[in-house]
C-alpha positions in Angstrom: -19.7 -63.9 -14.4 -21.4 -67.3 -13.8 -20.4 -70.5 -12.0 -19.8 -73.6 -14.0 -18.0 -76.9 -14.5 -15.6 -78.3 -17.1 -15.8 -82.1 -17.4 -12.4 -83.3 -18.6 -12.7 -87.1 -18.4 -9.0 -87.6 -17.4 -6.5 -86.1 -15.0 -4.1 -85.5 -17.9 -6.7 -83.4 -19.7 -7.6 -81.6 -16.4 -3.9 -80.6 -16.1 -3.8 -79.3 -19.7 -7.0 -77.2 -19.2 -5.8 -75.8 -15.9 -2.4 -75.0 -17.3 -4.0 -73.2 -20.3 -6.4 -71.2 -18.0 -3.5 -70.3 -15.7 -2.3 -67.7 -18.2 -5.7 -66.0 -18.6 -7.9 -63.6 -16.7 -10.0 -66.6 -15.7 -7.2 -68.2 -13.6 -8.6 -67.1 -10.2 -11.9 -68.7 -11.0 -10.5 -72.2 -11.5 -11.0 -74.9 -8.8 -9.7 -78.3 -9.4 -8.5 -81.4 -7.5 -6.2 -84.4 -7.8 -6.8 -88.0 -6.9 -5.8 -87.6 -3.2 -8.4 -88.6 -0.6 -10.6 -85.6 0.2 -9.4 -83.5 -2.7 -12.6 -83.8 -4.7 -14.8 -83.0 -1.7 -12.6 -79.9 -0.9 -13.0 -78.6 -4.5 -16.8 -79.0 -4.3 -16.9 -77.3 -0.9 -14.8 -74.4 -2.2 -17.0 -74.0 -5.3 -20.3 -74.2 -3.5 -19.3 -71.8 -0.8 -17.6 -69.2 -2.9 -19.4 -66.0 -3.7 -17.2 -65.6 -6.8 -18.1 -67.1 -10.2 -15.8 -70.2 -9.8 -15.4 -73.0 -12.3 -14.8 -76.6 -11.3 -12.4 -78.5 -13.6 -12.7 -82.2 -13.0 -12.4 -85.6 -14.5 -14.7 -87.2 -11.9 -17.8 -85.2 -11.3 -20.2 -86.8 -13.8 -22.4 -88.2 -11.1 -23.2 -87.7 -7.4 -23.1 -83.9 -7.6 -25.9 -81.4 -7.3 -24.9 -78.0 -8.9 -28.5 -76.6 -9.1 -29.4 -73.1 -10.0 -26.6 -70.6 -9.7 -24.0 -73.2 -8.7 -23.6 -74.0 -12.4 -25.1 -72.0 -15.3 -22.7 -73.6 -17.8 -20.8 -76.8 -18.3 -18.2 -77.9 -20.8 -17.7 -81.5 -21.9 -14.2 -81.6 -23.3 -14.8 -84.9 -24.9 -17.3 -87.7 -25.3 -16.9 -89.8 -22.2 -16.0 -93.1 -23.8 -14.8 -95.8 -21.4 -11.0 -96.5 -21.5 -10.4 -99.2 -24.0 -7.2 -100.3 -22.2 -9.2 -101.5 -19.2 -9.6 -105.3 -19.2 -13.1 -104.9 -17.6 -14.2 -102.7 -20.5 -12.9 -105.2 -23.1 -14.6 -108.0 -21.4 -18.0 -106.2 -21.2 -17.6 -105.3 -24.9 -16.9 -108.9 -25.8 -20.0 -110.0 -23.9 -22.3 -107.2 -25.2 -21.4 -105.2 -28.3 -23.9 -102.4 -27.3 -22.5 -102.0 -23.8 -19.8 -99.5 -24.9 -22.3 -97.1 -26.5 -24.7 -97.6 -23.6 -22.0 -96.8 -21.0 -20.9 -93.7 -22.9 -24.5 -92.5 -23.2 -25.2 -93.1 -19.5 -22.1 -91.1 -18.5 -23.0 -88.3 -21.0 -26.6 -88.0 -19.6 -25.3 -88.1 -16.1 -22.7 -85.5 -16.7 -25.1 -83.0 -18.3 -27.4 -83.6 -15.4 -25.0 -82.1 -12.9 -25.9 -78.6 -13.8 -29.6 -79.1 -14.6 -31.4 -80.5 -11.6 -35.1 -79.8 -12.2 -37.6 -78.8 -14.9 -37.1 -75.1 -14.0 -33.3 -75.2 -13.8 -31.2 -74.1 -16.7 -27.6 -74.3 -17.9 -25.8 -74.2 -21.2 -23.8 -77.2 -22.1 -20.9 -77.0 -24.6 -19.6 -80.3 -26.2 -16.2 -79.7 -27.6 -15.5 -83.1 -29.1 -15.9 -83.4 -32.9 -16.7 -87.1 -32.4 -20.0 -86.2 -30.7 -21.8 -86.2 -34.1 -20.4 -89.7 -34.8 -21.4 -90.9 -31.4 -24.9 -89.6 -31.9 -25.2 -91.2 -35.3 -24.3 -94.6 -33.9 -26.2 -94.3 -30.5 -29.1 -91.9 -30.8 -31.6 -94.6 -30.3 -30.5 -95.3 -26.7 -30.5 -91.7 -25.6 -33.6 -90.2 -23.9 -35.9 -88.2 -26.2 -36.0 -85.2 -23.8 -32.2 -85.2 -23.7 -31.9 -85.2 -27.5 -34.6 -82.5 -27.9 -32.4 -80.1 -25.8 -29.5 -80.2 -28.3 -28.9 -77.1 -30.3 -26.2 -77.6 -33.0 -24.2 -74.4 -33.6 -21.9 -76.0 -36.0 -18.2 -76.0 -36.2 
């Protein structure tokens, strides 16, 4: 009965999530988009203006989006948002700076979680579904903000 967002990190995973939800009672809540020009903006508009508890499912809403207050009371991160290792730019940056990969991942992670929590008074529950999150934290905890780490509640597997 609340609005939220599912960060999928890829269009392939977006399709899999939407397909799975299509067969459930939550299917009418799902709003997604593809890579066509204007598709992302249309999805945001539909979510923001709906009186129903819609859920955005997207690989590309980790920044530049304000889902304050009741526009998102939960968010799901389907995986740790590691940069794509097949990208030549990513490989070049990693060769130049071995900490860049972890830093870029941490930056995207903090940005993504900030889509639903926009002020000190705002609140939303974030679910991290990737089992690799603990490994990421063990390797990169020192570069994440203290306030962000303090908000983590581990409910175990």
